[in-house]
LUMRO-66885 format. One line per 3 residues: number of its first residue (from 1); their letters; for each residue x, y, z of N, C-alpha, C, CB. Coordinates in Angstrom, 1 decimal, always signed. Glycine has a CB too. Example, Ala and Ser with C-alpha at 12.3 -4.5 7.8 and 13.67 -1.06 7.14 Angstrom:
<nodes>
1 = AS = +13.2/-5.7/+7.8/+12.3/-4.5/+7.8/+13.2/-3.3/+7.8/+11.3/-4.5/+9.0 | +12.8/-2.2/+7.1/+13.7/-1.1/+7.1/+12.9/+0.0/+7.9/+14.1/-0.6/+5.7 $
</nodes>
This chain:
<nodes>
1 = XXX = +11.4/-7.8/-4.7/+11.1/-9.1/-5.6/+10.9/-9.9/-4.0/+12.6/-9.7/-7.0 | +10.1/-11.3/-3.9/+9.8/-11.5/-2.7/+10.7/-13.0/-2.8/+8.2/-11.5/-2.3 | +10.6/-13.7/-2.0/+11.1/-14.7/-1.9/+11.1/-15.6/-2.4/+11.0/-15.0/-1.5 $
4 = XXX = +9.1/-15.9/-2.9/+9.1/-16.8/-4.0/+9.2/-16.9/-5.1/+8.7/-17.2/-4.1 | +9.5/-15.2/-5.9/+9.8/-14.9/-7.2/+11.2/-15.4/-7.1/+9.5/-13.5/-7.5 | +11.8/-14.9/-6.5/+13.3/-15.8/-6.2/+13.3/-17.1/-6.5/+13.8/-15.8/-4.8 $
7 = XXX = +12.7/-17.7/-5.9/+12.9/-19.5/-5.9/+12.6/-19.7/-7.6/+11.5/-20.6/-4.6 | +11.6/-18.6/-7.6/+11.1/-19.1/-8.6/+12.2/-18.9/-10.0/+9.8/-18.4/-8.7 | +12.8/-17.8/-10.1/+14.1/-17.1/-11.1/+15.2/-18.3/-10.2/+14.5/-14.9/-10.8 $
10 = XXX = +15.2/-18.5/-10.1/+16.6/-19.1/-9.5/+16.6/-20.8/-9.6/+16.8/-18.6/-7.9 | +15.1/-21.2/-9.6/+15.1/-22.8/-10.2/+15.1/-22.6/-11.8/+13.4/-23.8/-9.8 | +14.4/-21.4/-12.3/+14.4/-21.4/-14.1/+16.0/-21.1/-14.2/+13.4/-19.8/-15.1 $
13 = XXX = +16.6/-20.7/-13.9/+18.1/-19.9/-13.7/+18.8/-21.4/-14.0/+18.5/-19.0/-11.9 | +18.2/-22.5/-12.8/+19.2/-23.6/-13.0/+18.7/-24.8/-13.8/+19.8/-24.0/-11.7 | +17.7/-24.6/-13.9/+17.4/-25.6/-14.9/+18.0/-25.3/-16.9/+15.6/-25.7/-14.6 $
16 = XXX = +18.2/-23.5/-16.8/+18.8/-23.2/-18.2/+20.3/-23.7/-18.6/+18.7/-21.7/-18.4 | +20.8/-23.7/-19.6/+21.7/-24.1/-20.3/+22.7/-23.4/-19.2/+21.6/-23.8/-21.8 | +23.7/-23.9/-19.0/+24.9/-22.6/-18.1/+25.1/-22.1/-18.3/+25.9/-22.4/-17.7 $
19 = XXX = +25.7/-20.8/-17.8/+26.1/-19.6/-18.5/+27.9/-19.7/-18.7/+25.6/-18.2/-17.7 | +28.7/-19.3/-19.1/+28.2/-18.0/-20.1/+28.3/-18.0/-21.7/+29.0/-16.6/-19.7 | +26.9/-17.3/-21.5/+26.2/-17.6/-23.0/+27.0/-16.1/-24.1/+23.8/-17.5/-22.7 $
22 = XXX = +27.1/-16.8/-25.4/+27.9/-15.8/-26.1/+26.6/-15.3/-27.2/+29.5/-16.5/-27.0 | +26.7/-14.5/-28.5/+26.4/-14.5/-29.4/+27.0/-15.5/-30.5/+26.4/-13.4/-29.6 | +26.0/-16.5/-31.1/+26.8/-17.6/-31.9/+26.8/-17.0/-33.1/+26.2/-19.0/-31.9 $
25 = XXX = +26.5/-18.2/-33.7/+27.9/-18.1/-35.2/+26.9/-16.8/-36.1/+28.3/-20.4/-36.6 | +25.4/-17.3/-36.0/+24.7/-16.7/-36.7/+24.4/-15.4/-36.4/+23.7/-17.2/-36.8 | +23.6/-14.4/-37.0/+23.7/-13.3/-36.7/+22.8/-13.2/-35.4/+23.5/-12.6/-38.0 $
28 = XXX = +21.3/-13.6/-35.0/+20.7/-13.6/-33.9/+21.0/-14.5/-32.8/+19.6/-13.7/-34.3 | +21.9/-15.6/-33.2/+22.0/-17.1/-32.2/+22.2/-16.4/-30.9/+23.6/-18.2/-32.6 | +22.7/-17.5/-30.6/+23.1/-17.5/-28.7/+23.6/-18.6/-28.4/+21.8/-17.4/-27.5 $
31 = XXX = +25.0/-19.1/-28.1/+25.4/-20.5/-27.9/+26.1/-20.3/-26.7/+26.2/-21.2/-29.0 | +26.3/-21.5/-25.9/+26.6/-21.6/-24.5/+28.6/-21.4/-24.5/+26.0/-23.4/-23.8 | +29.2/-21.3/-23.7/+30.1/-21.3/-23.0/+30.5/-22.2/-23.9/+30.1/-21.5/-21.6 $
34 = XXX = +30.0/-24.0/-24.3/+30.8/-25.3/-24.7/+30.4/-25.1/-26.0/+30.5/-26.8/-24.0 | +29.9/-24.2/-26.4/+29.7/-23.6/-27.9/+28.3/-24.4/-28.4/+31.3/-24.0/-29.1 | +27.3/-24.8/-27.8/+25.9/-25.8/-28.0/+25.6/-24.8/-28.1/+25.1/-26.8/-27.1 $
37 = XXX = +24.6/-24.8/-29.6/+23.4/-23.6/-29.9/+22.0/-23.9/-28.8/+22.7/-23.8/-31.7 | +22.1/-22.3/-28.0/+21.1/-22.4/-27.0/+19.9/-21.8/-27.0/+21.5/-22.1/-26.0 | +19.8/-20.6/-28.6/+19.0/-20.2/-29.1/+19.0/-19.5/-30.4/+18.6/-19.8/-28.3 $
40 = XXX = +18.4/-19.9/-31.8/+18.2/-19.4/-32.7/+17.2/-18.1/-33.0/+18.1/-20.2/-33.3 | +17.1/-17.3/-33.5/+16.2/-16.7/-33.3/+14.7/-16.6/-34.3/+16.9/-15.7/-33.1 | +15.2/-17.2/-35.2/+14.6/-18.1/-36.3/+13.1/-19.4/-35.7/+16.2/-19.1/-36.8 $
43 = XXX = +13.7/-20.0/-34.4/+13.0/-20.5/-33.3/+12.5/-21.2/-33.0/+12.4/-20.1/-32.9 | +13.1/-19.6/-31.9/+12.0/-19.2/-30.5/+11.9/-18.2/-30.3/+12.0/-19.7/-29.2 | +12.3/-16.7/-31.3/+11.5/-15.7/-31.4/+11.1/-15.6/-32.2/+11.8/-14.7/-31.2 $
46 = XXX = +10.2/-16.2/-33.2/+9.6/-15.9/-34.3/+10.4/-15.3/-35.9/+8.8/-14.9/-33.8 | +11.3/-15.0/-35.3/+12.1/-14.7/-37.4/+13.4/-13.9/-37.0/+10.9/-13.3/-38.9 | +13.6/-13.8/-37.3/+15.7/-13.6/-37.4/+15.7/-12.0/-37.6/+16.8/-14.7/-39.2 $
49 = XXX = +14.8/-11.6/-37.9/+14.3/-10.0/-38.2/+13.5/-9.7/-37.2/+13.5/-9.6/-39.6 | +13.5/-9.6/-36.0/+12.5/-9.3/-35.1/+13.0/-7.0/-35.0/+12.8/-10.7/-33.1 | +11.9/-6.9/-34.5/+11.7/-5.3/-34.8/+13.3/-4.7/-34.2/+10.0/-4.5/-33.7 $
52 = XXX = +13.8/-5.1/-32.4/+14.4/-4.5/-32.0/+15.4/-5.9/-31.3/+13.8/-3.4/-31.4 | +15.4/-6.9/-32.6/+16.4/-8.3/-31.9/+17.9/-7.6/-32.1/+16.2/-10.1/-33.0 | +18.5/-6.8/-32.5/+19.4/-6.1/-32.5/+19.8/-5.4/-30.8/+19.1/-5.1/-33.6 $
55 = XXX = +18.8/-5.1/-30.4/+19.3/-4.8/-29.2/+18.8/-6.0/-28.2/+18.8/-3.4/-28.8 | +17.6/-6.4/-28.3/+16.9/-7.6/-27.0/+18.4/-8.3/-27.2/+14.9/-8.9/-27.5 | +18.9/-9.2/-28.0/+19.9/-10.6/-28.2/+21.1/-10.1/-27.0/+20.8/-11.0/-30.2 $
58 = XXX = +21.5/-8.8/-26.9/+23.1/-8.2/-25.5/+22.1/-8.4/-24.2/+23.9/-5.9/-25.6 | +20.7/-7.9/-24.0/+20.3/-7.4/-23.1/+19.7/-9.3/-22.2/+19.0/-5.9/-23.7 | +19.5/-10.0/-23.6/+19.1/-11.4/-23.0/+20.6/-11.9/-22.3/+18.5/-12.5/-24.5 $
61 = XXX = +21.4/-12.0/-23.1/+22.7/-12.2/-23.1/+23.0/-12.2/-21.9/+23.4/-11.3/-23.9 | +23.3/-10.5/-21.3/+24.4/-10.2/-19.8/+23.0/-10.4/-18.5/+25.4/-7.8/-19.8 | +21.5/-10.5/-19.2/+20.8/-10.9/-18.6/+21.2/-12.5/-17.8/+19.6/-10.8/-19.4 $
64 = XXX = +21.1/-13.2/-18.6/+21.2/-14.8/-18.5/+22.7/-14.9/-17.7/+21.2/-15.7/-20.2 | +23.9/-14.2/-18.1/+24.9/-13.9/-17.2/+25.3/-13.3/-16.1/+25.4/-13.7/-17.4 | +24.0/-12.6/-15.9/+24.0/-12.0/-14.6/+23.1/-12.6/-13.4/+23.5/-10.7/-15.0 $
67 = XXX = +22.1/-13.4/-14.3/+21.4/-13.6/-13.2/+21.7/-15.0/-12.2/+20.2/-13.5/-13.6 | +22.9/-15.7/-11.7/+23.2/-16.2/-10.6/+23.4/-14.8/-9.5/+24.5/-17.2/-11.0 | +24.3/-14.2/-10.2/+24.8/-12.9/-9.3/+23.3/-11.8/-9.0/+26.4/-11.7/-10.4 $
70 = XXX = +22.5/-11.6/-9.6/+21.0/-11.0/-9.0/+20.4/-11.1/-8.0/+20.1/-11.1/-9.6 | +20.3/-13.1/-7.8/+19.6/-13.6/-7.4/+19.9/-13.2/-5.9/+19.7/-14.7/-7.9 | +21.3/-13.5/-5.6/+22.6/-13.5/-5.0/+22.8/-12.3/-4.3/+23.6/-13.6/-6.0 $
73 = XXX = +22.6/-11.5/-5.1/+22.0/-10.0/-4.3/+21.1/-9.3/-3.9/+22.0/-9.2/-4.7 | +19.8/-10.1/-4.7/+18.3/-9.6/-3.8/+18.3/-10.2/-2.4/+16.8/-10.2/-4.5 | +19.1/-11.6/-2.2/+18.8/-12.4/-0.9/+19.2/-11.6/-0.2/+19.4/-13.6/-0.6 $
76 = XXX = +20.8/-10.8/-0.5/+21.7/-10.0/+0.4/+21.2/-9.1/+0.8/+22.7/-9.4/+0.0 | +19.9/-8.5/-0.4/+19.4/-7.2/+0.1/+18.2/-7.9/+1.1/+18.9/-6.0/-1.3 | +17.7/-8.5/+1.2/+16.6/-9.0/+2.2/+17.1/-9.1/+3.3/+15.9/-10.3/+2.0 $
79 = XXX = +18.2/-9.9/+3.1/+19.2/-10.1/+4.6/+19.5/-8.9/+5.3/+20.8/-10.8/+4.4 | +19.7/-7.8/+4.9/+20.4/-6.6/+5.2/+18.7/-5.3/+5.2/+22.0/-6.3/+3.6 | +18.5/-5.5/+4.5/+16.8/-5.5/+5.0/+15.9/-6.2/+6.6/+16.1/-6.3/+3.9 $
82 = XXX = +15.8/-7.2/+6.6/+15.7/-7.1/+8.4/+16.5/-7.0/+9.5/+15.2/-7.9/+8.9 | +17.9/-6.6/+9.1/+18.5/-6.0/+10.0/+18.3/-4.6/+9.7/+20.0/-6.5/+10.1 | +17.8/-4.2/+8.5/+18.0/-3.1/+9.8/+16.3/-2.3/+10.4/+19.2/-1.6/+9.1 $
85 = XXX = +15.2/-3.6/+9.7/+13.9/-3.5/+10.0/+14.1/-3.1/+11.7/+13.1/-5.0/+9.5 | +14.6/-4.6/+11.7/+14.5/-4.7/+13.6/+15.6/-4.0/+14.1/+14.6/-6.2/+14.4 | +16.4/-3.4/+13.5/+17.4/-2.0/+14.1/+16.3/-1.2/+14.7/+18.4/-0.9/+12.9 $
88 = XXX = +15.9/-0.7/+13.4/+14.4/+0.5/+13.4/+13.3/+0.4/+14.6/+13.3/+0.2/+11.8 | +12.7/-0.6/+14.7/+12.0/-0.9/+15.7/+12.2/-0.8/+16.6/+11.5/-1.6/+15.7 | +13.3/-0.9/+17.3/+14.6/-0.8/+18.6/+14.5/+0.8/+19.2/+16.7/-1.0/+17.9 $
91 = XXX = +15.3/+1.2/+17.7/+15.4/+2.8/+17.3/+14.4/+3.4/+17.7/+15.6/+3.2/+15.8 | +13.2/+3.2/+17.1/+12.2/+4.0/+17.5/+10.9/+4.1/+18.4/+12.1/+4.2/+16.8 | +11.1/+2.7/+18.5/+10.6/+2.3/+20.6/+11.0/+2.7/+21.1/+10.9/+1.2/+21.5 $
94 = XXX = +12.5/+2.8/+21.7/+14.0/+2.8/+22.3/+13.8/+4.2/+22.5/+15.5/+2.3/+21.3 | +14.1/+4.7/+22.0/+14.7/+6.3/+21.7/+14.0/+7.7/+23.3/+13.6/+7.0/+19.4 | +15.4/+8.5/+23.6/+14.8/+8.9/+24.6/+13.2/+10.2/+24.4/+16.1/+9.4/+25.3 $
97 = XXX = +12.6/+9.6/+25.1/+11.3/+10.9/+25.3/+11.8/+11.9/+25.6/+10.2/+10.9/+26.5 | +10.9/+13.2/+24.4/+11.3/+14.3/+24.8/+11.8/+15.4/+25.7/+10.8/+14.4/+24.7 | +12.7/+16.1/+25.6/+13.6/+16.4/+27.1/+14.0/+15.5/+27.8/+12.9/+17.2/+28.1 $
100 = XXX = +14.6/+14.3/+27.3/+14.8/+13.2/+28.5/+16.2/+13.1/+27.8/+13.6/+11.4/+28.7 | +17.2/+12.4/+28.1/+18.2/+11.5/+27.7/+18.4/+9.8/+28.4/+19.5/+12.4/+28.0 | +17.6/+10.0/+28.9/+17.4/+8.3/+29.2/+16.1/+7.6/+28.4/+17.1/+8.0/+31.0 $
103 = XXX = +17.0/+6.7/+28.1/+16.9/+5.6/+26.8/+15.4/+5.0/+27.4/+18.4/+4.2/+26.6 | +14.7/+4.5/+26.9/+13.6/+3.8/+27.3/+14.7/+2.0/+27.1/+11.9/+4.3/+25.8 | +13.6/+1.3/+27.9/+13.9/-0.4/+28.4/+13.4/-0.7/+26.7/+12.6/-1.4/+30.3 $
106 = XXX = +14.6/-1.9/+26.0/+14.8/-2.7/+25.2/+14.0/-3.9/+25.1/+15.9/-3.0/+25.4 | +13.1/-4.4/+24.7/+12.3/-5.3/+25.7/+13.3/-6.8/+24.8/+9.9/-5.2/+25.6 | +13.7/-7.9/+25.4/+14.1/-9.0/+24.9/+14.3/-10.0/+23.7/+13.6/-9.4/+25.4 $
109 = XXX = +12.6/-9.5/+23.7/+12.2/-10.0/+22.2/+12.5/-9.5/+20.5/+10.7/-9.8/+22.3 | +12.6/-7.7/+21.4/+12.7/-6.8/+19.7/+14.6/-7.2/+19.7/+12.1/-4.1/+19.8 | +15.4/-7.9/+21.3/+16.5/-8.2/+20.5/+16.6/-9.9/+19.7/+17.7/-8.1/+21.7 $
112 = XXX = +15.8/-10.5/+20.2/+16.3/-11.6/+19.8/+16.0/-11.4/+17.7/+15.3/-13.1/+20.7 | +15.0/-10.5/+18.1/+14.9/-9.9/+16.4/+15.9/-9.4/+15.7/+14.2/-8.9/+16.3 | +16.4/-8.9/+16.0/+17.9/-8.2/+15.6/+18.9/-9.2/+15.9/+18.4/-6.8/+16.7 $
115 = XXX = +19.2/-10.0/+16.5/+19.9/-11.2/+17.0/+19.7/-12.8/+16.0/+19.4/-11.4/+18.5 | +18.8/-12.4/+15.1/+18.1/-13.2/+14.7/+18.0/-12.8/+13.4/+17.1/-13.4/+15.4 | +18.4/-11.9/+13.0/+18.3/-10.5/+11.7/+19.7/-11.1/+11.4/+18.3/-8.3/+12.1 $
118 = XXX = +21.2/-10.6/+12.3/+22.1/-10.5/+12.3/+22.9/-12.3/+12.2/+22.2/-9.5/+13.5 | +22.1/-12.9/+12.7/+23.0/-14.6/+12.2/+22.3/-14.5/+10.6/+22.2/-16.6/+13.5 | +21.4/-15.0/+10.5/+20.7/-14.6/+9.4/+21.8/-14.2/+8.1/+19.8/-13.4/+9.9 $
121 = XXX = +22.2/-13.0/+8.3/+22.7/-12.3/+7.6/+24.7/-12.8/+7.4/+22.2/-10.9/+8.4 | +24.9/-13.1/+8.6/+26.5/-13.6/+8.8/+26.2/-15.2/+8.1/+27.1/-13.7/+11.0 | +25.2/-16.0/+8.1/+24.9/-17.8/+7.7/+24.3/-17.3/+6.2/+23.4/-18.9/+8.9 $
124 = XXX = +24.4/-16.4/+5.6/+23.4/-15.6/+4.7/+22.3/-16.6/+4.6/+24.0/-15.2/+3.1 | +21.0/-16.6/+4.6/+20.4/-16.8/+5.0/+19.2/-15.9/+4.7/+20.8/-17.1/+5.9 | +18.1/-16.0/+4.2/+17.2/-15.5/+3.9/+15.9/-15.6/+4.8/+17.2/-15.9/+2.8 $
127 = X = +15.7/-14.5/+5.5/+14.8/-14.6/+7.1/+13.7/-15.1/+6.4/+14.4/-12.8/+8.2 $
</nodes>
């Protein structure tokens, strides 16, 4: 996911009724942890007898409840990817020449990119 897609998803998640959501009293209704009705299939999904409603409901509930952790994991992945990419630049451009054991010189800007990516990882910021 791009950072823009993550930001849009996070905005939607924060605007939604807070989780944890659970199956409500009606067959196909969803309630918040406080018991507030979030959705019932008759009003928001077009009918109580959707072709796959019994399988859709658990997915909707699980994804809603997992959304904060999924967003955090995607951002962590982006931070880790930035570190790996910076390290790969150094590793591939500064490996010993064939038949040599002498490493080539690492440029300061490449070390700076790696350092910045590691700092963002420590600070939990998306690069």
